[in-house]
N, C-alpha and C positions, 0 to 999 in steps of 0.2 A: 703695113699696120701691125701685123703680128710682132715684128721686130721692135716697133716703137712702144707697144703695150707694156713690156717689162720695164722699159725706161721710164714711162709715165708712172707706173706703179711705184717704182723706187722713189720717184720724185715726191709722190703723195705720202709715202711712208716716211721719207726724210722730213717733209713739212710737218707731219704729225709728231715726229720725234722732237723737232725743234720746239714746237708749240707746247707739247705736254711737259717736256723737261723744263722749259723756261718758266711756265706758269707754276709748276710744282715747286721750283726753287723759290720763286717770289712769294708764293703762298706760305711756304715753310718759314722763310725769314720774317714775313709780316706777322704770322701767327705768334711766333716766339717773342718778337719785339713788342707786339701789342699786349700779349699776356704779361710780360714783364712790366709794361706800363699800366697794368691794372685795368685794361680794357675788358677783360673777362668779367668784371664786376658790373658792367652796364646792365640796366634793368631790361627785363623782357627777353633775355637770351639773344641779344643782338651781336654777340661776339663774331659769329661767322659772317654776318653781313658787313661788319666793320672791317674784317680781314679782306673780304672781296673788294670793298670800296677802297681800301688802302692800296691794293695791287693796281687798281685802275687809276688811282691818283698818282701812283708812281710812273705811269705812262702819260701823265698830263691831263687826265680827265677831271673836270671840276666836280666837286661834291655840292649838291644842293640841299639846303636845310629849309624845312617849312613845317607848319603844323598849326595847331589852334585848339580852342575849346569852345564849342558851341559858337555863339556870336559875340562873346566877350573877350576872347583871348586869341592872340595870333602870334606866330613865330615865323621868322624868315631869315634868310641869310645864305651864304655860300662860301665855299673854301676852295682855293686853288693853291696847292702846295705839293711838291714832289718829295716823298720819302725816298731819298736817293740810294740808301742802302738796299732797299727792295729793288729799285729800278736798275741799279748797277749789277746786282746779282743776276737778274733776268737778262740784261744785255750781254754779259759775259757768256752765259750759257747759250743764249740764242745765237750769238755771233760765232762761237766756237763750233757749234753743231751744224750751223748752216754752211760753214766753210769746209768742214771735214770731208764730205764726199767730193768736193771740188779738188782737193789736194791730190787725189789719185789720178787726175787728168793732166796730161801735158799741155793741152790747150782746151779752151772752152769758147763756144760761140755766144754771141750776144743773145741769140734766140734761146739757147739752153739756159743761160744765166737768168734771162727774163722769165722763162717758164718756171724755174725753181723758185724765184722770188714771188711770182704770182700764186703758185700753189701754196707757198708758206703764208701769203697774205690771206688767201681764202680760209685756210684752217684757223689762222689767227683771228680772223673776223668772227668766226663761229665761237671761238673760245671767249673773246671779249663780250660778245652778245650774251652768252650764258652767264658770264660773271656779272655783267651789269644787271641782269634780272635778279640775281641773288644779293646785289649790293644795295639793299634798301631795308629800313627798319623804322618802327615808331615806338616811342616809349614816353611815359609820363615823367616830367621833370619838375623840380622845385624852382620857384622864382628867385629863391635866395632871401626872400622877405617873408617872415612868418605871417604877417598880417595879410599879405596878398595870397599866400597859400591857403589861409583860413577862409578868405573870401571865395577863392576858387572852389574849395571843397563845399562851401555852403550853396553855391550856385551849380554844383555838379559840373564845374568848368575847369577842372585841373588841366594845366597845359600839357598837351601831347605834341611832342616834337618828333619829326621824322627826318631822316637823311636818305638821299637817293642819288645814284649816278645814272643820268639819262643815257639810254642805249645809243642814240644818235651821236652825241658828242664823244661818248666813250669809244665808239668804233672809229670815228674820225681821228681822234688823238692817238688811239692804239695803232692804227695803220701808219700815221706819221712817225710815231716812235719807232715802230718796226723798220720803216724805211731808213731812218737815220742810223739805227743800229747796224743794219746790213751794209749800208754805204761805208760806215766807219770800219766795220770788220773787213770789207774788201780793201779799204784804203790802207789799213795797217798791216795786213797779212803780207808776208814776204814769200810765201810758197803757193798761195792760191793763184791759179792762172787767170789772166784777164782776156777779154775779147781782143781781137787783133787791133781794132781801132783805139783801144785804150792802153795798149802796151807802151806807147810813148810817154804815158804819165807815170810809168813804174819808177823811173829814176827820180823824177821830181817830186812825186807825191808820197810814195810809201815810206821812205826813210824819215821824212819830216813828220808824217802822221804817226808812225810808230814811236818816234821819240816823244812827241807831245802826249800821246796816250800813256806811255810809260811814266812821264812826268806826273800826270794826273793820278795814276795808280800809286806812285811813290808817296804822294801827299796823303792818299787814303791809308797807306801802310803806316806812315808817320802818325796820322790821326789815331789809328788803331793802337799803336804803342802808347800814345798819350792816354787813350781810353783805358788801356790795361792798367796803367799807373794810377789813374783816377779810381779804377775799380778796386785796386788793392788798398790805397791810402784814404779813399773817400768814405763818407758816412752813408752813401746811398748806392750800394753796389748793384742792386736790382734795377734801379732807375737809370744808372749809368750804362748798364748793359743794354737797356732798352734804347737809349740814344744811339749806341753803336749799331744796333740792328735796324734802326729806322732812319737815322739822320746823320750817320758818320760822314759821308761825302759832302753833305750840305755844309758842315762846319769846316772840313778839310779844304774844300775848294773855295770857300770864302777866305780862308787863310792864304791860299794861293793868289787869289785876285787882289786881296788887300796888300799882300807882300809885293806885288808888282806895281802898286800904286793906285789900284782901282778903288772904287767906292760904291756903296749902296746907300739908300736913304729910306727911312720909314720909321715905324714905331710898333712895338709889341706891348700891349697893355698888361699890367699886373705881372703875375708869375708865368714863366714859360711852361710850367708844369713838370718839366724834366730838367735834370741838372746839366744844362749846357754850360760851356765855360763862363766863369763869372764875369770876365771882361766883356764878352759878347752880350751877356744878359744885362750887364750894367749900362752899356751904351744904348741898347735898344729900348730900355725902360726909362732912360734919363729924362727925355722930354719928347714932345711931338715932333715928327718929321726930322729926326736926328740923322746926321751923316755918319755912316759907318765906314771908317777908313783907318789908315795906320795911326794917325795922330789921335783920333778919338779912342781907339783901342789902347794906345800907349798911355793915355790919360787915366785909364782904369788900371792898367798893369804895364809897367815899363818894359817888361819882358817881351811885349808885343813888337818892339823894334827889331827883335831877332828875326821876324818874318821877312824883313828886307834882305839881309845877307843870305838867308836860307833860299829865298827865291832866286837871288842872283847866282848862287853856286849851282843850284839845280838846273836853271835854264841854260847856264853856260855848259853844263855837262850834256844837256840835250842838244845844244849846238854842235858839240864835239861828236856826239853819237850820230847825228845826221851826216856829218862829213865822212866819218869812218865807215858808215854803212852804205854810203852811196857807191855803187859798183864802178863808176867811172869818175875820172878826175874832172871836177868842175871849178870854175872861178869862184872865189870867195863870195862875190856879190850874188851869185846864183843861190848858194846855200842861204844867204841872208834873206833873199826873197822867199824861198821855199819855207823857211822856218817862220818868217814874219806872217805869212798867210796862214800857216797851220796854227800858230799861237793866237792870231786874231779870231779865227773860226772857233778854236777851243774855248776861249774866254767868252765869246758870244754865246755858245751853248751853255757854258757854266753859269753865266750871268742869268740867262733865261731860266735855267733849271733851278737856281737857288731863289727865285722870286717867290714871295708869299703874298697872297691876297685873301683875306678872310673878313667877312662882315656877318655879324650874327646879332639877333635881337629877340627879345621876348617881352610882350606887353600884355597886361590884363586890365580890363576896364579903363583903357586909356592911360594907365600908369605903367611906367617902364620898370620891369622887374629886374632884368639883367640885359646888358647889351655890351657890345665891344666891336672893335675893328683892329685888325692886325695887317700890317703892310710892310713889305721889304722889297724895294724896287732897285734894280741895278742902274747905275749911271753909265749907260753904254757908250756915250760919246767920250767918256774919260777912260773907262776900263779897256775897251777894245783897242783904241789906238796905242795906249801904253803897252798892251800885250804885244802888238805888232812891232813896236819899237824895241822891246826887249828881245823878241825873236830875231829881228834883223841884226841887232848887235851881237847876240850869241851865235847866230848862224854865220855871220862874217868872221867872228873870232875863231869859231870851230873850223870853218873852211880854210882860213889862213894857216892855222896850225896843221891841219891835215895835209895841205899842199906843201907845207914846209918839210914835213917828216915822211910823207908818203913817197915811195920811190916811183918815178915816172915809168910808164910802160916801156919796155925794151923791144926793139925790132931786130930780127936776125937778118 
């Protein structure tokens, strides 16, 4: 027991470091992004609550909207959307800090790995709970119609709208998000040890997972470059930077999926509020339940066709990276299978992460003052198989090239 106590204490300290650092990074990114998006102007001093809600939404927790005014007004709705710039920041910090103590070990047991994950989950749960308690606020809003506002004032029934993230769903989604992040971190790491029973997956899983994660991050970097260009030449630098700090991976990974031939469908009414790419905004506002794919984007801007060769080149490079990073020589079809599975899982996660669902409404005396619905849903049966096919082709090509140029092992 005395010998295990310092080990357990180090585990708890590591879990605390992972949680505090990840949430601090997410809160910082969300705060700056929301400030740039003018969220600090919300009535009633609700900026802090909005920041907390945004961090929880970045992990998948839904935002609930409700409110009313006496017996004559009501408001209801809900939002499910992931600000992926915030989530990606937290994921990178949490994954790196969780793996850091493991890299000093030559081996790790399943019990030790499970204990570290459980300790992190416990501390993470406490943090999510505290954040969810702060992620709520109410304020008075305008109906958008002067007559309705005047009636509401006369009846002392001005609409009061509130938003809240319920603790139960927040904890559930937060733990699921953490589990996915830690599994991805273990899968992509080349130096962190694995339990004995999982060592056999090192050759097949880690090179492909690392290559696909690198591919996703390359798209984010390319999106950042495009954002910097828009920041310099555009007329809305503050709002453009807000998009970068809140939703850059959302746009970048949509470009990856669309470039691979995938599609989404849905509709976003009115203005998107922030300066997203004009082609994307044009497609999603064009009509109800529109399909977002390469052809509809190209109809708005012919340069969208460049997403196809860009995806082809980068996925092929990922296939070559898988083959060259695999420590043993494998048949090309094995590389094809490994990368196909990795690409399919990656696009499944990306598709789910880029989904948007929002329903909101406000009524007064039975008259609709403002309402709306936004929806962006991935076509999984199209996007995921296409991603697997791209991965299989690139993995086979990369494996064939690597086997052609890699020297076979010599025996003395």
